[in-house]
N, CA, C, O and CB atoms as a CASP TS submission, in Angstrom:
PFRMAT TS
TARGET T0000
AUTHOR 0000-0000-0000
METHOD Language model
MODEL 1
PARENT N/A
ATOM      1  N   MET     1    -132.343 -50.866  76.088  1.00  0.00           N
ATOM      2  CA  MET     1    -131.729 -52.009  76.738  1.00  0.00           C
ATOM      3  C   MET     1    -132.746 -53.128  76.888  1.00  0.00           C
ATOM      4  O   MET     1    -132.440 -54.291  76.624  1.00  0.00           O
ATOM      5  CB  MET     1    -131.154 -51.613  78.105  1.00  0.00           C
ATOM      6  N   GLY     2    -133.956 -52.777  77.313  1.00  0.00           N
ATOM      7  CA  GLY     2    -134.992 -53.784  77.511  1.00  0.00           C
ATOM      8  C   GLY     2    -135.390 -54.451  76.207  1.00  0.00           C
ATOM      9  O   GLY     2    -135.717 -55.637  76.186  1.00  0.00           O
ATOM     10  N   ILE     3    -135.364 -53.696  75.121  1.00  0.00           N
ATOM     11  CA  ILE     3    -135.719 -54.261  73.817  1.00  0.00           C
ATOM     12  C   ILE     3    -134.673 -55.273  73.384  1.00  0.00           C
ATOM     13  O   ILE     3    -135.007 -56.311  72.813  1.00  0.00           O
ATOM     14  CB  ILE     3    -135.860 -53.150  72.756  1.00  0.00           C
ATOM     15  N   GLY     4    -133.423 -54.980  73.650  1.00  0.00           N
ATOM     16  CA  GLY     4    -132.358 -55.918  73.297  1.00  0.00           C
ATOM     17  C   GLY     4    -132.498 -57.237  74.031  1.00  0.00           C
ATOM     18  O   GLY     4    -132.289 -58.305  73.456  1.00  0.00           O
ATOM     19  N   VAL     5    -132.851 -57.156  75.296  1.00  0.00           N
ATOM     20  CA  VAL     5    -133.064 -58.368  76.087  1.00  0.00           C
ATOM     21  C   VAL     5    -134.251 -59.143  75.526  1.00  0.00           C
ATOM     22  O   VAL     5    -134.183 -60.364  75.388  1.00  0.00           O
ATOM     23  CB  VAL     5    -133.297 -58.022  77.582  1.00  0.00           C
ATOM     24  N   ALA     6    -135.328 -58.451  75.206  1.00  0.00           N
ATOM     25  CA  ALA     6    -136.515 -59.120  74.660  1.00  0.00           C
ATOM     26  C   ALA     6    -136.193 -59.793  73.332  1.00  0.00           C
ATOM     27  O   ALA     6    -136.636 -60.915  73.085  1.00  0.00           O
ATOM     28  CB  ALA     6    -137.667 -58.114  74.476  1.00  0.00           C
ATOM     29  N   ILE     7    -135.441 -59.134  72.490  1.00  0.00           N
ATOM     30  CA  ILE     7    -135.059 -59.717  71.201  1.00  0.00           C
ATOM     31  C   ILE     7    -134.207 -60.958  71.416  1.00  0.00           C
ATOM     32  O   ILE     7    -134.398 -61.968  70.739  1.00  0.00           O
ATOM     33  CB  ILE     7    -134.298 -58.688  70.340  1.00  0.00           C
ATOM     34  N   GLY     8    -133.279 -60.889  72.344  1.00  0.00           N
ATOM     35  CA  GLY     8    -132.443 -62.047  72.645  1.00  0.00           C
ATOM     36  C   GLY     8    -133.250 -63.223  73.153  1.00  0.00           C
ATOM     37  O   GLY     8    -132.996 -64.366  72.772  1.00  0.00           O
ATOM     38  N   VAL     9    -134.222 -62.950  74.011  1.00  0.00           N
ATOM     39  CA  VAL     9    -135.070 -64.016  74.549  1.00  0.00           C
ATOM     40  C   VAL     9    -135.907 -64.641  73.441  1.00  0.00           C
ATOM     41  O   VAL     9    -136.037 -65.864  73.378  1.00  0.00           O
ATOM     42  CB  VAL     9    -135.983 -63.474  75.664  1.00  0.00           C
ATOM     43  N   ILE    10    -136.472 -63.817  72.572  1.00  0.00           N
ATOM     44  CA  ILE    10    -137.280 -64.337  71.461  1.00  0.00           C
ATOM     45  C   ILE    10    -136.424 -65.210  70.549  1.00  0.00           C
ATOM     46  O   ILE    10    -136.834 -66.308  70.172  1.00  0.00           O
ATOM     47  CB  ILE    10    -137.913 -63.177  70.652  1.00  0.00           C
ATOM     48  N   ALA    11    -135.249 -64.727  70.200  1.00  0.00           N
ATOM     49  CA  ALA    11    -134.375 -65.487  69.309  1.00  0.00           C
ATOM     50  C   ALA    11    -133.960 -66.804  69.944  1.00  0.00           C
ATOM     51  O   ALA    11    -133.983 -67.841  69.282  1.00  0.00           O
ATOM     52  CB  ALA    11    -133.139 -64.667  68.946  1.00  0.00           C
ATOM     53  N   PHE    12    -133.580 -66.782  71.217  1.00  0.00           N
ATOM     54  CA  PHE    12    -133.171 -67.999  71.903  1.00  0.00           C
ATOM     55  C   PHE    12    -134.304 -69.001  71.969  1.00  0.00           C
ATOM     56  O   PHE    12    -134.097 -70.196  71.754  1.00  0.00           O
ATOM     57  CB  PHE    12    -132.681 -67.680  73.300  1.00  0.00           C
ATOM     58  N   ARG    13    -135.510 -68.519  72.268  1.00  0.00           N
ATOM     59  CA  ARG    13    -136.666 -69.408  72.361  1.00  0.00           C
ATOM     60  C   ARG    13    -136.964 -70.068  71.020  1.00  0.00           C
ATOM     61  O   ARG    13    -137.242 -71.266  70.959  1.00  0.00           O
ATOM     62  CB  ARG    13    -137.892 -68.637  72.850  1.00  0.00           C
ATOM     63  N   LYS    14    -136.907 -69.284  69.949  1.00  0.00           N
ATOM     64  CA  LYS    14    -137.194 -69.835  68.622  1.00  0.00           C
ATOM     65  C   LYS    14    -136.135 -70.856  68.215  1.00  0.00           C
ATOM     66  O   LYS    14    -136.470 -71.918  67.692  1.00  0.00           O
ATOM     67  CB  LYS    14    -137.270 -68.709  67.578  1.00  0.00           C
ATOM     68  N   VAL    15    -134.882 -70.550  68.445  1.00  0.00           N
ATOM     69  CA  VAL    15    -133.808 -71.479  68.076  1.00  0.00           C
ATOM     70  C   VAL    15    -133.932 -72.764  68.884  1.00  0.00           C
ATOM     71  O   VAL    15    -133.758 -73.852  68.336  1.00  0.00           O
ATOM     72  CB  VAL    15    -132.417 -70.833  68.299  1.00  0.00           C
ATOM     73  N   THR    16    -134.227 -72.661  70.167  1.00  0.00           N
ATOM     74  CA  THR    16    -134.395 -73.840  71.008  1.00  0.00           C
ATOM     75  C   THR    16    -135.585 -74.671  70.548  1.00  0.00           C
ATOM     76  O   THR    16    -135.523 -75.900  70.535  1.00  0.00           O
ATOM     77  CB  THR    16    -134.570 -73.434  72.470  1.00  0.00           C
ATOM     78  N   GLU    17    -136.666 -73.999  70.172  1.00  0.00           N
ATOM     79  CA  GLU    17    -137.860 -74.701  69.685  1.00  0.00           C
ATOM     80  C   GLU    17    -137.557 -75.465  68.402  1.00  0.00           C
ATOM     81  O   GLU    17    -137.964 -76.617  68.251  1.00  0.00           O
ATOM     82  CB  GLU    17    -139.010 -73.708  69.447  1.00  0.00           C
ATOM     83  N   VAL    18    -136.850 -74.830  67.486  1.00  0.00           N
ATOM     84  CA  VAL    18    -136.505 -75.479  66.217  1.00  0.00           C
ATOM     85  C   VAL    18    -135.566 -76.645  66.468  1.00  0.00           C
ATOM     86  O   VAL    18    -135.721 -77.707  65.864  1.00  0.00           O
ATOM     87  CB  VAL    18    -135.859 -74.472  65.240  1.00  0.00           C
ATOM     88  N   GLN    19    -134.605 -76.463  67.343  1.00  0.00           N
ATOM     89  CA  GLN    19    -133.657 -77.523  67.639  1.00  0.00           C
ATOM     90  C   GLN    19    -134.367 -78.728  68.246  1.00  0.00           C
ATOM     91  O   GLN    19    -134.066 -79.866  67.886  1.00  0.00           O
ATOM     92  CB  GLN    19    -132.568 -77.017  68.585  1.00  0.00           C
ATOM     93  N   ALA    20    -135.296 -78.497  69.150  1.00  0.00           N
ATOM     94  CA  ALA    20    -136.037 -79.590  69.773  1.00  0.00           C
ATOM     95  C   ALA    20    -136.903 -80.314  68.744  1.00  0.00           C
ATOM     96  O   ALA    20    -137.001 -81.540  68.775  1.00  0.00           O
ATOM     97  CB  ALA    20    -136.908 -79.060  70.920  1.00  0.00           C
ATOM     98  N   SER    21    -137.522 -79.577  67.846  1.00  0.00           N
ATOM     99  CA  SER    21    -138.369 -80.209  66.838  1.00  0.00           C
ATOM    100  C   SER    21    -137.538 -81.000  65.829  1.00  0.00           C
ATOM    101  O   SER    21    -138.001 -82.018  65.314  1.00  0.00           O
ATOM    102  CB  SER    21    -139.207 -79.154  66.114  1.00  0.00           C
ATOM    103  N   MET    22    -136.326 -80.549  65.542  1.00  0.00           N
ATOM    104  CA  MET    22    -135.466 -81.285  64.614  1.00  0.00           C
ATOM    105  C   MET    22    -135.028 -82.612  65.216  1.00  0.00           C
ATOM    106  O   MET    22    -134.894 -83.605  64.502  1.00  0.00           O
ATOM    107  CB  MET    22    -134.239 -80.448  64.238  1.00  0.00           C
ATOM    108  N   GLN    23    -134.809 -82.634  66.503  1.00  0.00           N
ATOM    109  CA  GLN    23    -134.381 -83.863  67.159  1.00  0.00           C
ATOM    110  C   GLN    23    -135.520 -84.864  67.272  1.00  0.00           C
ATOM    111  O   GLN    23    -135.285 -86.072  67.247  1.00  0.00           O
ATOM    112  CB  GLN    23    -133.823 -83.557  68.535  1.00  0.00           C
ATOM    113  N   SER    24    -136.746 -84.381  67.395  1.00  0.00           N
ATOM    114  CA  SER    24    -137.871 -85.277  67.605  1.00  0.00           C
ATOM    115  C   SER    24    -138.476 -85.796  66.302  1.00  0.00           C
ATOM    116  O   SER    24    -139.117 -86.847  66.314  1.00  0.00           O
ATOM    117  CB  SER    24    -138.927 -84.577  68.404  1.00  0.00           C
ATOM    118  N   THR    25    -138.298 -85.108  65.199  1.00  0.00           N
ATOM    119  CA  THR    25    -138.879 -85.545  63.932  1.00  0.00           C
ATOM    120  C   THR    25    -137.789 -85.671  62.891  1.00  0.00           C
ATOM    121  O   THR    25    -137.072 -84.716  62.592  1.00  0.00           O
ATOM    122  CB  THR    25    -139.969 -84.569  63.455  1.00  0.00           C
ATOM    123  N   LEU    26    -137.683 -86.854  62.355  1.00  0.00           N
ATOM    124  CA  LEU    26    -136.696 -87.090  61.303  1.00  0.00           C
ATOM    125  C   LEU    26    -137.420 -87.265  59.983  1.00  0.00           C
ATOM    126  O   LEU    26    -138.609 -87.584  59.958  1.00  0.00           O
ATOM    127  CB  LEU    26    -135.819 -88.334  61.620  1.00  0.00           C
ATOM    128  N   GLY    27    -136.720 -87.061  58.905  1.00  0.00           N
ATOM    129  CA  GLY    27    -137.305 -87.227  57.585  1.00  0.00           C
ATOM    130  C   GLY    27    -137.555 -85.893  56.920  1.00  0.00           C
ATOM    131  O   GLY    27    -137.383 -84.838  57.529  1.00  0.00           O
ATOM    132  N   PRO    28    -137.965 -85.949  55.658  1.00  0.00           N
ATOM    133  CA  PRO    28    -138.167 -84.712  54.900  1.00  0.00           C
ATOM    134  C   PRO    28    -139.262 -83.813  55.480  1.00  0.00           C
ATOM    135  O   PRO    28    -139.119 -82.590  55.491  1.00  0.00           O
ATOM    136  CB  PRO    28    -138.506 -85.047  53.471  1.00  0.00           C
ATOM    137  N   GLU    29    -140.353 -84.414  55.963  1.00  0.00           N
ATOM    138  CA  GLU    29    -141.446 -83.598  56.515  1.00  0.00           C
ATOM    139  C   GLU    29    -140.990 -82.852  57.765  1.00  0.00           C
ATOM    140  O   GLU    29    -141.285 -81.669  57.940  1.00  0.00           O
ATOM    141  CB  GLU    29    -142.667 -84.481  56.844  1.00  0.00           C
ATOM    142  N   GLY    30    -140.275 -83.551  58.621  1.00  0.00           N
ATOM    143  CA  GLY    30    -139.778 -82.921  59.848  1.00  0.00           C
ATOM    144  C   GLY    30    -138.779 -81.825  59.555  1.00  0.00           C
ATOM    145  O   GLY    30    -138.778 -80.781  60.208  1.00  0.00           O
ATOM    146  N   LEU    31    -137.922 -82.066  58.565  1.00  0.00           N
ATOM    147  CA  LEU    31    -136.933 -81.054  58.188  1.00  0.00           C
ATOM    148  C   LEU    31    -137.620 -79.829  57.603  1.00  0.00           C
ATOM    149  O   LEU    31    -137.257 -78.697  57.922  1.00  0.00           O
ATOM    150  CB  LEU    31    -135.925 -81.630  57.180  1.00  0.00           C
ATOM    151  N   ASN    32    -138.607 -80.053  56.750  1.00  0.00           N
ATOM    152  CA  ASN    32    -139.350 -78.945  56.149  1.00  0.00           C
ATOM    153  C   ASN    32    -140.043 -78.113  57.218  1.00  0.00           C
ATOM    154  O   ASN    32    -140.010 -76.883  57.175  1.00  0.00           O
ATOM    155  CB  ASN    32    -140.379 -79.472  55.142  1.00  0.00           C
ATOM    156  N   ARG    33    -140.665 -78.780  58.168  1.00  0.00           N
ATOM    157  CA  ARG    33    -141.343 -78.084  59.264  1.00  0.00           C
ATOM    158  C   ARG    33    -140.346 -77.286  60.100  1.00  0.00           C
ATOM    159  O   ARG    33    -140.622 -76.156  60.501  1.00  0.00           O
ATOM    160  CB  ARG    33    -142.097 -79.088  60.154  1.00  0.00           C
ATOM    161  N   SER    34    -139.192 -77.884  60.356  1.00  0.00           N
ATOM    162  CA  SER    34    -138.169 -77.201  61.155  1.00  0.00           C
ATOM    163  C   SER    34    -137.629 -75.967  60.449  1.00  0.00           C
ATOM    164  O   SER    34    -137.415 -74.929  61.075  1.00  0.00           O
ATOM    165  CB  SER    34    -137.025 -78.152  61.469  1.00  0.00           C
ATOM    166  N   VAL    35    -137.412 -76.084  59.151  1.00  0.00           N
ATOM    167  CA  VAL    35    -136.911 -74.938  58.383  1.00  0.00           C
ATOM    168  C   VAL    35    -137.957 -73.830  58.371  1.00  0.00           C
ATOM    169  O   VAL    35    -137.620 -72.653  58.496  1.00  0.00           O
ATOM    170  CB  VAL    35    -136.547 -75.359  56.931  1.00  0.00           C
ATOM    171  N   ASN    36    -139.235 -74.207  58.220  1.00  0.00           N
ATOM    172  CA  ASN    36    -140.290 -73.196  58.252  1.00  0.00           C
ATOM    173  C   ASN    36    -140.354 -72.499  59.599  1.00  0.00           C
ATOM    174  O   ASN    36    -140.525 -71.281  59.658  1.00  0.00           O
ATOM    175  CB  ASN    36    -141.635 -73.826  57.934  1.00  0.00           C
ATOM    176  N   ARG    37    -140.221 -73.248  60.671  1.00  0.00           N
ATOM    177  CA  ARG    37    -140.234 -72.634  62.007  1.00  0.00           C
ATOM    178  C   ARG    37    -139.033 -71.727  62.206  1.00  0.00           C
ATOM    179  O   ARG    37    -139.148 -70.658  62.805  1.00  0.00           O
ATOM    180  CB  ARG    37    -140.256 -73.711  63.095  1.00  0.00           C
ATOM    181  N   LEU    38    -137.885 -72.152  61.706  1.00  0.00           N
ATOM    182  CA  LEU    38    -136.694 -71.316  61.816  1.00  0.00           C
ATOM    183  C   LEU    38    -136.872 -70.027  61.028  1.00  0.00           C
ATOM    184  O   LEU    38    -136.514 -68.949  61.502  1.00  0.00           O
ATOM    185  CB  LEU    38    -135.455 -72.075  61.323  1.00  0.00           C
ATOM    186  N   ALA    39    -137.427 -70.138  59.820  1.00  0.00           N
ATOM    187  CA  ALA    39    -137.673 -68.942  59.001  1.00  0.00           C
ATOM    188  C   ALA    39    -138.654 -68.008  59.704  1.00  0.00           C
ATOM    189  O   ALA    39    -138.463 -66.792  59.708  1.00  0.00           O
ATOM    190  CB  ALA    39    -138.217 -69.336  57.605  1.00  0.00           C
ATOM    191  N   ASP    40    -139.699 -68.573  60.294  1.00  0.00           N
ATOM    192  CA  ASP    40    -140.651 -67.746  61.056  1.00  0.00           C
ATOM    193  C   ASP    40    -139.948 -67.045  62.209  1.00  0.00           C
ATOM    194  O   ASP    40    -140.219 -65.876  62.486  1.00  0.00           O
ATOM    195  CB  ASP    40    -141.816 -68.606  61.594  1.00  0.00           C
ATOM    196  N   GLY    41    -139.056 -67.747  62.875  1.00  0.00           N
ATOM    197  CA  GLY    41    -138.305 -67.145  63.972  1.00  0.00           C
ATOM    198  C   GLY    41    -137.431 -66.004  63.502  1.00  0.00           C
ATOM    199  O   GLY    41    -137.324 -64.978  64.174  1.00  0.00           O
ATOM    200  N   VAL    42    -136.804 -66.177  62.351  1.00  0.00           N
ATOM    201  CA  VAL    42    -135.955 -65.115  61.792  1.00  0.00           C
ATOM    202  C   VAL    42    -136.808 -63.899  61.448  1.00  0.00           C
ATOM    203  O   VAL    42    -136.419 -62.766  61.732  1.00  0.00           O
ATOM    204  CB  VAL    42    -135.195 -65.616  60.531  1.00  0.00           C
ATOM    205  N   TYR    43    -137.981 -64.129  60.833  1.00  0.00           N
ATOM    206  CA  TYR    43    -138.869 -63.010  60.501  1.00  0.00           C
ATOM    207  C   TYR    43    -139.357 -62.307  61.768  1.00  0.00           C
ATOM    208  O   TYR    43    -139.420 -61.079  61.812  1.00  0.00           O
ATOM    209  CB  TYR    43    -140.071 -63.504  59.673  1.00  0.00           C
ATOM    210  N   ASP    44    -139.705 -63.084  62.800  1.00  0.00           N
ATOM    211  CA  ASP    44    -140.138 -62.482  64.062  1.00  0.00           C
ATOM    212  C   ASP    44    -139.014 -61.651  64.670  1.00  0.00           C
ATOM    213  O   ASP    44    -139.244 -60.553  65.178  1.00  0.00           O
ATOM    214  CB  ASP    44    -140.594 -63.570  65.055  1.00  0.00           C
ATOM    215  N   PHE    45    -137.804 -62.181  64.612  1.00  0.00           N
ATOM    216  CA  PHE    45    -136.647 -61.466  65.132  1.00  0.00           C
ATOM    217  C   PHE    45    -136.436 -60.163  64.367  1.00  0.00           C
ATOM    218  O   PHE    45    -136.199 -59.116  64.970  1.00  0.00           O
ATOM    219  CB  PHE    45    -135.390 -62.343  65.051  1.00  0.00           C
ATOM    220  N   ALA    46    -136.522 -60.228  63.044  1.00  0.00           N
ATOM    221  CA  ALA    46    -136.336 -59.022  62.227  1.00  0.00           C
ATOM    222  C   ALA    46    -137.418 -57.993  62.533  1.00  0.00           C
ATOM    223  O   ALA    46    -137.132 -56.797  62.593  1.00  0.00           O
ATOM    224  CB  ALA    46    -136.351 -59.377  60.726  1.00  0.00           C
ATOM    225  N   ASP    47    -138.650 -58.440  62.725  1.00  0.00           N
ATOM    226  CA  ASP    47    -139.730 -57.512  63.082  1.00  0.00           C
ATOM    227  C   ASP    47    -139.470 -56.855  64.428  1.00  0.00           C
ATOM    228  O   ASP    47    -139.719 -55.661  64.599  1.00  0.00           O
ATOM    229  CB  ASP    47    -141.074 -58.240  63.112  1.00  0.00           C
ATOM    230  N   ALA    48    -138.968 -57.636  65.387  1.00  0.00           N
ATOM    231  CA  ALA    48    -138.657 -57.074  66.702  1.00  0.00           C
ATOM    232  C   ALA    48    -137.527 -56.053  66.605  1.00  0.00           C
ATOM    233  O   ALA    48    -137.554 -55.025  67.281  1.00  0.00           O
ATOM    234  CB  ALA    48    -138.277 -58.190  67.686  1.00  0.00           C
ATOM    235  N   VAL    49    -136.540 -56.337  65.766  1.00  0.00           N
ATOM    236  CA  VAL    49    -135.433 -55.389  65.574  1.00  0.00           C
ATOM    237  C   VAL    49    -135.943 -54.103  64.939  1.00  0.00           C
ATOM    238  O   VAL    49    -135.569 -53.009  65.361  1.00  0.00           O
ATOM    239  CB  VAL    49    -134.321 -56.013  64.698  1.00  0.00           C
ATOM    240  N   ARG    50    -136.803 -54.230  63.917  1.00  0.00           N
ATOM    241  CA  ARG    50    -137.358 -53.039  63.270  1.00  0.00           C
ATOM    242  C   ARG    50    -138.175 -52.205  64.245  1.00  0.00           C
ATOM    243  O   ARG    50    -138.085 -50.977  64.248  1.00  0.00           O
ATOM    244  CB  ARG    50    -138.223 -53.436  62.078  1.00  0.00           C
ATOM    245  N   ALA    51    -138.968 -52.871  65.067  1.00  0.00           N
ATOM    246  CA  ALA    51    -139.770 -52.142  66.059  1.00  0.00           C
ATOM    247  C   ALA    51    -138.864 -51.416  67.042  1.00  0.00           C
ATOM    248  O   ALA    51    -139.135 -50.275  67.416  1.00  0.00           O
ATOM    249  CB  ALA    51    -140.713 -53.104  66.815  1.00  0.00           C
ATOM    250  N   GLY    52    -137.796 -52.072  67.458  1.00  0.00           N
ATOM    251  CA  GLY    52    -136.843 -51.436  68.360  1.00  0.00           C
ATOM    252  C   GLY    52    -136.150 -50.246  67.720  1.00  0.00           C
ATOM    253  O   GLY    52    -135.919 -49.226  68.369  1.00  0.00           O
ATOM    254  N   MET    53    -135.820 -50.383  66.446  1.00  0.00           N
ATOM    255  CA  MET    53    -135.179 -49.277  65.728  1.00  0.00           C
ATOM    256  C   MET    53    -136.128 -48.091  65.615  1.00  0.00           C
ATOM    257  O   MET    53    -135.723 -46.944  65.803  1.00  0.00           O
ATOM    258  CB  MET    53    -134.726 -49.730  64.326  1.00  0.00           C
ATOM    259  N   ARG    54    -137.404 -48.374  65.306  1.00  0.00           N
ATOM    260  CA  ARG    54    -138.389 -47.285  65.211  1.00  0.00           C
ATOM    261  C   ARG    54    -138.539 -46.575  66.554  1.00  0.00           C
ATOM    262  O   ARG    54    -138.594 -45.347  66.618  1.00  0.00           O
ATOM    263  CB  ARG    54    -139.759 -47.831  64.743  1.00  0.00           C
ATOM    264  N   GLU    55    -138.604 -47.361  67.617  1.00  0.00           N
ATOM    265  CA  GLU    55    -138.758 -46.765  68.951  1.00  0.00           C
ATOM    266  C   GLU    55    -137.540 -45.908  69.306  1.00  0.00           C
ATOM    267  O   GLU    55    -137.679 -44.803  69.829  1.00  0.00           O
ATOM    268  CB  GLU    55    -138.961 -47.869  70.015  1.00  0.00           C
ATOM    269  N   ARG    56    -136.360 -46.425  69.020  1.00  0.00           N
ATOM    270  CA  ARG    56    -135.139 -45.681  69.326  1.00  0.00           C
ATOM    271  C   ARG    56    -135.044 -44.417  68.484  1.00  0.00           C
ATOM    272  O   ARG    56    -134.636 -43.368  68.982  1.00  0.00           O
ATOM    273  CB  ARG    56    -133.905 -46.557  69.096  1.00  0.00           C
ATOM    274  N   GLU    57    -135.420 -44.509  67.206  1.00  0.00           N
ATOM    275  CA  GLU    57    -135.392 -43.330  66.342  1.00  0.00           C
ATOM    276  C   GLU    57    -136.345 -42.260  66.860  1.00  0.00           C
ATOM    277  O   GLU    57    -136.016 -41.074  66.850  1.00  0.00           O
ATOM    278  CB  GLU    57    -135.755 -43.710  64.901  1.00  0.00           C
ATOM    279  N   THR    58    -137.514 -42.674  67.308  1.00  0.00           N
ATOM    280  CA  THR    58    -138.474 -41.731  67.872  1.00  0.00           C
ATOM    281  C   THR    58    -137.904 -41.063  69.118  1.00  0.00           C
ATOM    282  O   THR    58    -138.045 -39.855  69.305  1.00  0.00           O
ATOM    283  CB  THR    58    -139.792 -42.442  68.206  1.00  0.00           C
ATOM    284  N   ASP    59    -137.257 -41.864  69.970  1.00  0.00           N
ATOM    285  CA  ASP    59    -136.636 -41.307  71.174  1.00  0.00           C
ATOM    286  C   ASP    59    -135.558 -40.289  70.822  1.00  0.00           C
ATOM    287  O   ASP    59    -135.485 -39.212  71.413  1.00  0.00           O
ATOM    288  CB  ASP    59    -136.038 -42.424  72.031  1.00  0.00           C
ATOM    289  N   LEU    60    -134.724 -40.647  69.849  1.00  0.00           N
ATOM    290  CA  LEU    60    -133.645 -39.736  69.448  1.00  0.00           C
ATOM    291  C   LEU    60    -134.193 -38.457  68.826  1.00  0.00           C
ATOM    292  O   LEU    60    -133.701 -37.363  69.106  1.00  0.00           O
ATOM    293  CB  LEU    60    -132.706 -40.430  68.460  1.00  0.00           C
ATOM    294  N   ARG    61    -135.208 -38.597  67.987  1.00  0.00           N
ATOM    295  CA  ARG    61    -135.800 -37.405  67.356  1.00  0.00           C
ATOM    296  C   ARG    61    -136.385 -36.469  68.409  1.00  0.00           C
ATOM    297  O   ARG    61    -136.199 -35.254  68.339  1.00  0.00           O
ATOM    298  CB  ARG    61    -136.896 -37.811  66.345  1.00  0.00           C
ATOM    299  N   SER    62    -137.087 -37.032  69.374  1.00  0.00           N
ATOM    300  CA  SER    62    -137.680 -36.167  70.399  1.00  0.00           C
ATOM    301  C   SER    62    -136.598 -35.551  71.286  1.00  0.00           C
ATOM    302  O   SER    62    -136.738 -34.409  71.724  1.00  0.00           O
ATOM    303  CB  SER    62    -138.681 -36.960  71.259  1.00  0.00           C
ATOM    304  N   ALA    63    -135.524 -36.293  71.556  1.00  0.00           N
ATOM    305  CA  ALA    63    -134.440 -35.752  72.388  1.00  0.00           C
ATOM    306  C   ALA    63    -133.690 -34.637  71.669  1.00  0.00           C
ATOM    307  O   ALA    63    -133.245 -33.677  72.298  1.00  0.00           O
ATOM    308  CB  ALA    63    -133.463 -36.865  72.782  1.00  0.00           C
ATOM    309  N   LEU    64    -133.552 -34.764  70.358  1.00  0.00           N
ATOM    310  CA  LEU    64    -132.823 -33.759  69.584  1.00  0.00           C
ATOM    311  C   LEU    64    -133.719 -32.654  69.056  1.00  0.00           C
ATOM    312  O   LEU    64    -133.229 -31.647  68.544  1.00  0.00           O
ATOM    313  CB  LEU    64    -132.113 -34.415  68.436  1.00  0.00           C
ATOM    314  N   GLY    65    -135.020 -32.830  69.175  1.00  0.00           N
ATOM    315  CA  GLY    65    -135.946 -31.828  68.682  1.00  0.00           C
ATOM    316  C   GLY    65    -136.059 -31.809  67.168  1.00  0.00           C
ATOM    317  O   GLY    65    -136.365 -30.768  66.586  1.00  0.00           O
ATOM    318  N   VAL    66    -135.824 -32.910  66.537  1.00  0.00           N
ATOM    319  CA  VAL    66    -135.877 -33.014  65.077  1.00  0.00           C
ATOM    320  C   VAL    66    -137.242 -33.572  64.690  1.00  0.00           C
ATOM    321  O   VAL    66    -137.683 -34.599  65.207  1.00  0.00           O
ATOM    322  CB  VAL    66    -134.718 -33.919  64.523  1.00  0.00           C
ATOM    323  N   GLU    67    -137.885 -32.887  63.786  1.00  0.00           N
ATOM    324  CA  GLU    67    -139.196 -33.336  63.274  1.00  0.00           C
ATOM    325  C   GLU    67    -139.011 -33.995  61.922  1.00  0.00           C
ATOM    326  O   GLU    67    -138.031 -33.721  61.228  1.00  0.00           O
ATOM    327  CB  GLU    67    -140.198 -32.147  63.161  1.00  0.00           C
ATOM    328  N   SER    68    -139.915 -34.840  61.548  1.00  0.00           N
ATOM    329  CA  SER    68    -139.847 -35.514  60.244  1.00  0.00           C
ATOM    330  C   SER    68    -139.909 -34.503  59.100  1.00  0.00           C
ATOM    331  O   SER    68    -139.276 -34.716  58.066  1.00  0.00           O
ATOM    332  CB  SER    68    -140.992 -36.537  60.105  1.00  0.00           C
ATOM    333  N   ALA    69    -140.644 -33.428  59.256  1.00  0.00           N
ATOM    334  CA  ALA    69    -140.755 -32.406  58.221  1.00  0.00           C
ATOM    335  C   ALA    69    -139.401 -31.767  57.944  1.00  0.00           C
ATOM    336  O   ALA    69    -139.127 -31.385  56.807  1.00  0.00           O
ATOM    337  CB  ALA    69    -141.772 -31.336  58.629  1.00  0.00           C
ATOM    338  N   ASP    70    -138.537 -31.640  58.968  1.00  0.00           N
ATOM    339  CA  ASP    70    -137.213 -31.082  58.777  1.00  0.00           C
ATOM    340  C   ASP    70    -136.380 -31.953  57.852  1.00  0.00           C
ATOM    341  O   ASP    70    -135.595 -31.440  57.055  1.00  0.00           O
ATOM    342  CB  ASP    70    -136.514 -30.914  60.112  1.00  0.00           C
ATOM    343  N   LEU    71    -136.542 -33.262  57.952  1.00  0.00           N
ATOM    344  CA  LEU    71    -135.754 -34.164  57.122  1.00  0.00           C
ATOM    345  C   LEU    71    -136.261 -34.186  55.682  1.00  0.00           C
ATOM    346  O   LEU    71    -135.476 -34.410  54.761  1.00  0.00           O
ATOM    347  CB  LEU    71    -135.778 -35.570  57.706  1.00  0.00           C
ATOM    348  N   VAL    72    -137.537 -33.963  55.474  1.00  0.00           N
ATOM    349  CA  VAL    72    -138.096 -33.981  54.133  1.00  0.00           C
ATOM    350  C   VAL    72    -137.532 -32.828  53.311  1.00  0.00           C
ATOM    351  O   VAL    72    -137.309 -32.988  52.111  1.00  0.00           O
ATOM    352  CB  VAL    72    -139.628 -33.906  54.185  1.00  0.00           C
ATOM    353  N   ARG    73    -137.297 -31.682  53.920  1.00  0.00           N
ATOM    354  CA  ARG    73    -136.789 -30.520  53.192  1.00  0.00           C
ATOM    355  C   ARG    73    -135.367 -30.706  52.719  1.00  0.00           C
ATOM    356  O   ARG    73    -134.959 -30.042  51.767  1.00  0.00           O
ATOM    357  CB  ARG    73    -136.869 -29.297  54.052  1.00  0.00           C
ATOM    358  N   ARG    74    -134.603 -31.567  53.329  1.00  0.00           N
ATOM    359  CA  ARG    74    -133.183 -31.731  52.963  1.00  0.00           C
ATOM    360  C   ARG    74    -133.023 -32.523  51.753  1.00  0.00           C
ATOM    361  O   ARG    74    -131.898 -32.754  51.310  1.00  0.00           O
ATOM    362  CB  ARG    74    -132.409 -32.364  54.050  1.00  0.00           C
TER
END
């Protein structure tokens, strides 16, 4: 639950930052910078989601008593 909130906060902050920069800078350079910041935000968001998925998978594996070696044999 806490990871979901953190991901939401990160995404909101990045989108707000990009939106503010787009309003303050006009022209091709400003647009290019804004798109780069938005792309960075998307990558950061995806990394946060992956980290959350890894953490949740670890929690589930330990709760179910499943080891990685068990999955390799299948």
